[in-house]
C-alpha positions in Angstrom: 0.0 0.0 0.0 1.4 3.4 -1.0 2.1 5.9 1.7 -0.4 8.9 1.9 0.9 12.1 0.4 2.7 14.7 2.6 0.8 18.0 2.8 3.0 21.0 3.0 1.7 24.5 3.7 3.8 27.3 2.1 3.2 30.8 3.4 3.4 33.5 0.8 6.0 35.3 2.7 8.4 32.3 2.7 8.7 32.3 -1.1 11.6 34.6 -1.4 14.6 34.2 -3.7 16.6 32.4 -1.1 13.9 30.0 -0.1 14.7 26.3 -0.8 11.2 24.9 -0.2 10.4 24.1 -3.8 13.8 22.5 -4.3 13.1 20.4 -1.2 9.8 19.3 -2.6 11.4 18.2 -5.9 13.9 16.2 -3.8 11.1 14.5 -2.0 9.3 13.7 -5.3 12.6 12.2 -6.6 12.6 10.0 -3.6 9.2 8.7 -4.4 7.2 10.8 -1.9 3.9 12.3 -3.1 3.5 15.9 -2.0 0.4 18.2 -1.9 1.1 21.9 -1.5 -1.3 24.3 0.1 -0.1 27.9 -0.4 -0.8 31.3 1.0 -0.2 34.7 -0.5 -1.4 37.2 2.0 1.2 39.9 1.3 0.5 39.8 -2.5 -3.3 39.9 -1.8 -2.8 43.0 0.4 -0.7 44.7 -2.3 -3.4 44.0 -5.0 -6.1 45.2 -2.7 -4.3 48.5 -2.0 -3.8 48.9 -5.8 -7.6 48.7 -6.1 -8.2 51.2 -3.3 -9.3 48.6 -0.9 -7.8 48.7 2.6 -7.0 45.2 3.9 -8.8 44.5 7.2 -7.7 42.2 10.0 -9.4 41.1 13.2 -7.3 39.3 15.8 -4.7 38.6 13.0 -7.2 37.1 10.6 -8.1 38.7 7.3 -11.7 39.8 7.0 -12.7 39.1 3.4 -15.7 41.0 2.0 -17.2 40.5 -1.5 -14.9 43.0 -3.2 -11.8 41.5 -1.4 -12.8 37.9 -2.3 -12.5 38.6 -6.0 -9.0 39.8 -5.5 -8.1 36.9 -3.1 -9.3 34.3 -5.7 -7.5 36.1 -8.6 -4.2 36.4 -6.7 -4.2 32.9 -5.2 -5.4 30.9 -8.1 -4.4 33.2 -11.0 -1.0 34.5 -9.9 0.6 32.6 -7.0 -0.6 29.1 -7.9 0.6 29.5 -11.5 4.0 30.8 -10.4 4.5 27.9 -8.0 3.6 25.4 -10.7 5.9 27.1 -13.2 8.8 27.2 -10.7 8.3 23.5 -9.9 8.6 22.7 -13.6 11.7 24.7 -13.9 13.2 22.7 -11.1 12.2 19.4 -12.9 9.4 18.7 -10.5 6.0 17.5 -11.2 3.1 19.9 -10.4 -0.3 21.1 -11.5 -2.5 23.7 -9.9 -6.0 23.5 -8.6 -8.1 25.8 -6.6 -10.4 25.2 -3.7 -13.0 27.2 -5.7 -13.4 24.1 -8.0 -16.5 23.0 -6.2 -16.2 19.5 -4.8 -13.0 18.6 -6.8 -11.0 18.1 -3.7 -12.1 16.7 -0.4 -10.0 16.3 2.8 -10.5 15.3 6.4 -8.3 15.6 9.4 -6.8 12.4 10.6 -6.5 13.8 14.1 -9.6 15.7 15.3 -7.5 17.4 18.0 -5.9 19.5 15.1 -9.1 21.6 14.7 
């Protein structure tokens, strides 16, 4: 029986020019490990919101996303960041394709440990 994939969360702020996360993921792939990446992009979202004249709003450290903000969030995460990550993985000879949580019902997950909620 194959091992379940490893899920890795990459914060948008960690994807700088000196970050080795994607190289590390390709190394894991080359060792036969399946990897699923969940990524952020909060800084880029805030920049794009400000370009549109929308002030990012946070409550207790969490982004408050209204209807106007949601369009920007979806566009940045699935249209910019996701595509860049996939392209970088390919440049590094990794295997990657991008999907979005907005693809209704395409992906379903459950916590293996309910204490992680």
